[in-house]
Every structure is written in C-alpha cells, then in structure tokens.
N, C-alpha and C positions, 0 to 999 in steps of 0.2 A: 423629414429628418427629426429624430427624437430631440427634445430639448436638452441642451448641454453639449450636442455632439459638434456645434459650430465653433467651440473653444476648448478643445481637448486639453491644450497645454495648461489651462488654469483650473482644470478639474481636480487635480491631485497635487498635494504637497505633503510630504511625509515629515512628522515630527523630527526634530534633531536636538539632541541633548548632549552636552559634553558630560557625559555620565561616568563619574569614577566607580571603581570596583568597591564592593562592600567593605573589603579589608582596608581600602584607602580612605574610607569614611569613618572607620573604627576610632572610637575614643575610649581609653582605658576607664573602666568603671561604669560606663553607660549600660543601662539595661532596659529591656522592653517592658517587663512586668515584674513586680515584686509580690510573690504570693505569701500568705500568712504562713507562719511556722506551724508545723504539724503538732496538734495537741497530744498530750501524753496518752490519752485514751486511744486516739487513732493510731498512735505509734505502736501501742501494744497489740492492736489488731493486725497491723502490718508486720510487726516483728522485726527481726534483724534485717538490715539491707542485704545480707548474704542470701535470704530467702527470696528477695525480689530480684536481685541481680547476682547471678553466680559469681564467686570470688574470682575465678579465673577470667571473667569478662570485665571485672572493675578496672578502671584506669588508675595508675598511681598518681598521675597529674591530669588536671582538666584539659580537654581537647582545645586546640588553639582555633578559636572562632571569632568572628568580628564582633564588637561590642556596639550595639546600636539600639535607637529607640524603635518602637513599632512603626511609627510615622515614617522614619527614615527608609525602612524596608519596604513598606507599601509604596512610597514615592519611587523608589528605585525600580521595583519591578514594573510599576505603572509606565514610567518613562521608557523602560526597555520595550515594553509591549507596544508603545506608540511608535517605535522605531523599526518594528517588524511588519511584515506582510502576512496576512492569513486570509482564509476563505471568508472570514466574517468582515473583511474590510474591502475586498474586491474580487473580480472574476479570477479563478485559479484553474485555467484550462490545461492542466498537466496531463498530457496524453498517457494513457494506459494506467495512470495512477488513480483515476476516478476520485479526484479531490473535490467532491461535491459537499455542499452544506448538509450538515446532519442535525435533525431536529432536536431541540432542547428537551423534549419529552423523554427521549432515550437516555440523555444524561441523568435526568430526574429518576428514572427507573432504576438506573445502576448505582445512584447514590442513596437508595431507600436503605435504612438501617439494617433491615433484615437481610440484605444482600451485601452491603459494603462492610458490615462488621463480622462477617462470617470468617471462620479460620479454617484453613484446609485440613487440619487434623481433628476438626470436630467429629464427633460420633454421627453416623448417618441418621440416628433416631431424632436428632434435633437440627437437621438441615434437609428435611424432606422437601421443602419448597424449592430449594436450589436445585435438587437433584431432579424433581418433576420438570422444572424449567428446562434443564439440559436435555432430558429425555424427550420432551415434546419438540424442542428445537431440532433435535436430531431428525425426528420424523418429518418436520416441516422441510428441512433442507434436502432430505432424501426425495420429497415429493417434487420440490422445485427443480432438482437436477435429474430426476429420472433414475435415482440410484436406489439400492435396497437397504443399505446400512451406512451410517456416518459416525465418524469419530470427531469429537470437538478438541481433541488434545493439542494439535500443533498450534504454536503461538504466532506463526506468521506464514504468509503465502510460500516463501521459500522453504520453510520447514515442512509445510503441507506437500510441496513438491517432493522433497527428500522422502517424506513418509510414503507417498504414493509410489515412488520408484523403488523403494525398499520393499513394498507390498509385491510389486511386480517381480523383483528378484526372488522373494520368498515362494511366490507362486511357482516360478520355473524350478525352484529347488526341490519343492515338495510334491508338485503335481505333475509336471512334465519331466522332471528329473534331468533337465537340460540346462541347469543354472550355469555350468562352466562353459558350455557350448554357446549360449545365448548371451554374449557379452557386449552387444552393441545396442545403443538407443538412437533411434532416428529423430533428428530435429531440424526443422526448416530454418533456412538462413536468416529469416526475419523474426525468429523466436526471441523472447525475453531472455536476457542474459543469465537469469537464474536457472533456466532450463538445462543448458549444458553443464552448469556448475552443479546442480543438484544430481544429475546423471553421474558425473564424474565422482562426486562424493560417495555415491552409492556403489562405486567400483566399475562403472560401465565405460566403454569406448563411445565416443560421440561421433556419429556419422551425420554430416550436414547435407541437407536436401536443398537444392537450388529452388528459387521461386520461377515461376512461368512468367510470360509477358504480361499476364493479367495480375500478377502479385499473388497468385495462389500456389499451392503445393503443386510441383511439377509431377504428374502422374507417371510419366515415363521414368523420371529419376527415382521415384518411389519404387516402381516395379523392379528396377535394376538393383536397387539398394536392399529391398526386403528379402529375407531368406532365413536359412537355418541359424544364422547368428544373431537374429533380430529378436531383442527381448520386448521391444515396444517402440511406440511412436509417441513423442510429446507434441501436443498441438493445441492451440487456442482457436476457437471459432465464435465470432469473427476473428480474423487474424490481426496481426499488428498494423496492417495497412488500413484496417477499418472495413475490410471486405469479407462477406460470408463465403466460406469455403463451399461453393455449390456442389462440388463432387465428394462431399463428405461420405456418402454411401459407398462409393468406389474405394476412397481411401481406407475406410474401415474394412471393407472386403479384402483389400490387398494385404493389410497388416494381419488380420485374422487368419487369412489363408496361408500366410507364412508362419503362423504359430505364435505371432507376438500379440501383445495387448495394446490398447489405445487409451492414452492418458490425456485428460483434459486439463489444461491450464486455465483456471477460472478468472484470470485477470480481467477478461473482457465479458464476464457474466452480465454485467449491467445492461448489455445490449439486448439480451435474449430472454432474461427471467421472466417467467410468466407467459412467454410466447412459445418457446421451444425448449427442449431439454437435451443436455448432452447424452444421457442414457438412451434417448430415442434415436440419437445419431450413430450409436454403436460403441460409445466410449465405455470402458470398463472401470476407470478410476478417474475421479474429478477432485480437484481442490478448489475451495471457495475462500476468497478474501472477504471475510465478514467485515473487516475494517475498511473496505472499499465499497462494496454493494450493499452492505447492511448496517450502515449508520454508526460508524466509529471514526472520528478524525484520525488521520494518521500522517506520518511524515517524520523524519528525524530519527528513525529507528523504531518507531512503535507508538502506541501499542497496537497489537494486531492479533488475529486469529485466522488460522489457515485450515479450517474444517476440511475433512477428506471423506468423500463418498465412494462407495464401491458397489459393484454388482454382487449378486449372491455368492458366486463361486470364489469370491475373494474376501468374504466377510470374516472368515476364520482367522485371517492374518492381521486384522485391525489391532492397533495398539491396546494395551490393558492399562487401567481397568475400563471396562464398559458399564454402562447403566442398565440394569434390568428392573422390571416391575413384577413383584411377586403376586401370587393369586389374591392376597389380602390387600392389594393395592399399594403396599409399601415399596419404595425404591431403594436399591442398595448397589454397591460396586461388585463387579464380577471380575475375578482374577483368573478363573479356571479356563484358560484358553491356550492350550499347549502349543498351538502353531502361531501364535501372536508374534509380531515382530518385537514386542515388549514395549517399553515406555520410551517416548520420544521427548518428553518434556516433564519437568518437575509438577508433581500434583496432577492437575487436570486443565492445563492451559490457563489463558487469561479470562477469568470468570466475568469480570466486569464488561469486557467486550461481548461476550455471549449474552449477558443481559440486554445490552443495547440492540444486539441483533434480534432477539426475541421481541422486545418492544417495537422495533421497527416493523417487522413482519406482521405482528399482532394488530398494530394500528392501521396498516395499509390493506391487509387482507389480499385475497387472490386477485381481485380487480385492480387494486392499487399497485400491486407488484408488477402486473403487466403494463400499467400506465407509466410506471417509472422507465421501463424499457422503450416504450413507444415514444415518450417525450425525449429521451436521451438520443434516440435515432433521428428524430425530427431535428433536434438542435444541432447535431453534427452535420447533417446534410445541408441545413440552412447555411452553416458557416462555410462548408466546402463549396457550395454553389456560388457565394459571393466573393470569397477570398480568391478562388482560382481565376476570377475576372480582373483582378487588380494586377497592374503592370509589374513584372518581375517575379510573380508567383505562379506556379503551375500545380496541377494535380496529377501526380505520376500514376501509371498503370491504368486500369480500366476507368475510362471517362464515364461510361454509361452505367456501370455497376454502382448501385446505391451504397453510400457509406453507412456504417452501422453507428456505434456509439462515438466513434472518432474518425478524424480524417487526417491523412499526412500530406502536408504542402511542402513543395520544394522551392527554396529561394535560390536555386542554382543560377537561374537567369538574372535575378537581380545582382547576385554576387559577380557574375561575369561582366556585367554591363556597367556596374557602379563601384565595385570593390566592397560594397556592404554586405556582410556575411550574416548568416543566421544568428550567430551569437550577438552581433550588433542589433538585429531585430529585436531579439530577446531583451537586451538591456533597455532599449528605447521604449518598449511596452510598459516597463515599470513607471515611466514618467506619466503614463495615463491612468495610473491606479489598476493596472492589469498585470497579473503575474505571467511570466513567460510560459508557453507550452513546453512540452519535452522537446529538447533540441538534439540534433544529429542522431536520432533513432527513429525507425530502424535503420541499420547500416546500409541497407540496399537502396536507400533514397538519398542522394547527394543533397547537402544543406537542408536536412529535413526539420520541418516543424510539425510536431505530432500534437494535434489539437483535440482535446476532449472537453467540450463544454458542460457536459452532464445535463441531467433533466432539471436540475435546480435553478439554472440561470434562465432569466426572463428574455423575451424577444428584445426589449430595450437594452439590456446589458450586452446581448449578442451584437446588436446594432453598433454600440459603442466600440466593441471590439473590432468589428469590421471597419468602422471608420478610422480606428487607430491604425490599422494595417494600411488603409489607403493613405493616411498622412505620413506614415513611415516611408511607404513607396514614393510619395511625391518628394519628400526630403531627400531620399537616396539618390534620386535623379537630379535634384535642383542644388541641394546643399548637403552632400553626403557627410560632412564633418559633424553635423548635428546628430546624426544617427550613431556614427562611430565613437563619439565622445560621451554618449549616454551611459548611465542615466544622469539626469540633471536636477531632478526634484525629490530624490530619496535622501534619507538620513545620511548614508554614505554614497560617495561617487563611485566610479568605476574601479573595481578592484583588480589587484594582480592575482588572479586566481591560481596560477602556478605556484607563486611564492607563498600563498596563503596555505596551500595544501602540502608544501614541502616539509618533511620531517624536521629539518633544521629550524624552521620558523613557526611550526605549529605549537601553540601554547595551550595546553590542556588543564593546567592547574595553577593555583596561586603560587605554589612552590616553584614550578617552572618559570612562572612570570618573574618572581623575586630573583631567582638565580640569573636570568638573562638580564634584568635591570642592573644587578650587581656587576655582572661581566661587562656591560656597556659602559658603566661608570669607571671601571678600572681602566678601560681603553682610553 
C-alpha cells in the first residue's frame, strides 16, 4: 500500500478564511498605485482625451469600484484560491470532461507577446505567424481525426456540435435537396446532453436510440429508425459507458445506406487519438474539444475551442473565413465560399486556446499523442478493475469489454443496502482531496459515478482514489452518517444545492447582494 493511504482522513484539509467581499473591504480614498502626472510634452503627443476615448464612451461620473491597496487585492484572491479545488491541487476524475493536467509550456506559448498582443482587426500582413499556426493546426487535426478539412472557428464543444449539425443540414439542402424531408437526427440514449440540444437548435427532431444489453447502440433499433427522414446520427466512440462501439462499421453502413451522415462527438477523443481515427470508422463530420484533449484547462464556462473537421464532400459548407496559403507562401483569409454556413463565432474563435493546442501537439509528436491515449485507457481500466470489487459498487453492462478512457460505476447496491447515495459518495471524496467524478450520468446507469482519471494521474494517485472508495464503502456499511454528512474538511460544509441554484437566492452581483441585505434589514 502506498505511503499515506493508511490515514486518508488526515491527508487533506482545505483552507478556510472568513473572507469579506472586496466592496466590504473598501475604504474611501485608498488606492493601489499613484502614477506620475502626464508631462505636457507627452500630453501633446496624446492629444485630447476625446481622441483616446470617444466622447460617447466617456462616463460623466467615475465607476463605482472598491478602493483598496494592491496587497489587499492580492491577499483576497490568494485566500479564495486556497478555498477552491482544482486539478493542480488533487485528482479531478470528472468523467467525459477530461479534466487532466495541462502542461505549463502550453500556457507559456499562448502568453508570448507575439500571440497575446495580437488584435483581431490587424492586417494579415503583420500577423502571418498566427495565420500560419492556425493553418498548420488545421492540417494536424485533420490528420489526427482522418478528416479532409478543419475549421477552428467554434469556441466550444457544443458550438462545434451545432456547427457540424448545421453543415449536415446544409448538405441535405444543397446536395440531396431533401432538407425538408430529412428532419430527424438519431441520438443514443446514453449521449451527452448537448447532442439533442444542438440538433434541436439546428431545427431537427430528435429520435432517441436505446442501448443494447452491452451498453452499445442497438443495431435493430437503428435499422428500424433509419430511413428517408434521417439526416444523420450523432455518436461518440468510445461511448459514454466507456466502451468502444465494436459494430461501428455496421452503424456507419446503416446510416449511409439510409442517406444520412455520421457525426462524431469528440468528447471522448482522448481515448483514441493517435490510435484510430473517426474518419476511418465512416464518420463524415467530427468536432474536437481542444480544451479537453489538447491542453487548455476548462470548466466554469470556458475557455474552449470546438474545432470541426469534415470529409471532402462537406468542405464547401465550412464557416468563413478559411485560411489559405498563396503560391508565394503568404497566408490570408478567404471569404469567397458561396455555400458556407457563414460565421458562427466573432472573428476566428479563441485564439489563445488554439496556440495551446498547437504547442501541445508539437511537443508530443505522433508517438506522444498515441501514448496519451494508451495511458488514459490503462488508467481507466485500472480504476474499473479495482473499484468494481469494492462492496456496494458494480460495473454495469459488458463485464468483459475493456473500458477506454473512462468507466461508469454504479452505487445502486450501496444505496439500496445502506441509504448512502452517489451524491453522498461524491461529497465524501472531497475529504480525501479528490474531486468527485461526474455523477448520475449517463442516465441509463442508476446511481452512476462516471470516472475519468486521464493519462496524467500516476498509479500512486489512482491507488489513493481506490483506497478512498474502499474507505467510503466501509463507512457506509458501518457508520453511514459519516458519509451522509460529508464533506467535513472543506472550506464550506455540505451545501443546500437546490436553494443555492434557485433564482430567488442566486446572487450574481454586488448590486443584488446589497439589495437583499437591505431587504433583510428592513424585515
């Protein structure tokens, strides 16, 4: 047993500060820095303030901001960071989200002045390096996924999905001329929730396909659903159970024979990149979460990048502008694409995320990319093998099928026998310095724990996670209140999640906070 595993409870204690808001710390007249006055000579060079800030954008009164010293501000945010959990402080096995550690060198690359100081309205003649980086990144991503062309414009995975489904719609409108007829998108019942949402936003009806006893796409149900109304099928492979769709050739054949297209949700690309390619499985469209598989920390709404790759017959529909390379080697924007679906994001996506993805792929190379997938699969199978042996936990669906990048464990038995639910397990894990896996997803697994350790976690850390699950199981059967009342060692104890998310209690701004404080005092 690894050192430290014998005393899990003493391993983690989160900092706890009674930290007031910056506005509550504000003292009138206090400032962070006092800069010298502008000399007359410099003032003449700058000219009138109207030339610097347009008159219509100038405030008649100063903005209401907290007045603090620099040290107060630094201490405030340092304390808040100590009360948070992140991938830099502990294991973060959030299934399907691929919350792996991202190398600092990628952050360094994105912060280089030549990249970070670019403006989206700069002339192409003085941002050739940025254009070349994106042009080359597109080619690399096309090679990794087996596609013929890629756009980097979508700013998130869900926006990549919407872009891909919109391309499918445009294909049926312009090529098959069956856009009105083909108004259905087929989606497995274990799919990510953004799949049906993206299809609905693009104007499609969603047809849900049930899973087989193995947790795979039910081929009979697919055959019964695919037909003249089918625009396409949205699928991720490996699927959300963490199992590879072994019948992918048949699935592609059924959809294509029905006249539909096959869409690849790249959420699980971390399991296969460098090993196999969606394009070789028969997929026509694919989106990639660059912020998951290719080195950008994500969560809390961003930042992200949902690059979309397509086969040759769909290239004409990609968003504009595209990047082309002239005969003289210069790069420029190309807008002349009459069948393009248009722009789906301002300017050209989240450029900083693209730089990090470029740096990540460049530093790993072809062999390194495949090693990422191999280690991710190894780690997930190691966890699945050990956790399913713990009392109260089971591995649903195919017992013999290897898990890929993630495994879905059910705590249904634990809940039935002790009353300890998946949510209780999730909260208790925090006491051991481990973030919860994704819970209650996919919906086809009762009391689901969706665990994705990623390739970046060591065997020692995985052993600690397994030991924590063993400890939680033991507590559930012997002293269930310990688990049900968790967490015990975090900055904040167990939260009322319903009340916290309710519109009547959600406080989004200082103005809302002050209004509610005033109302409370009046009562």
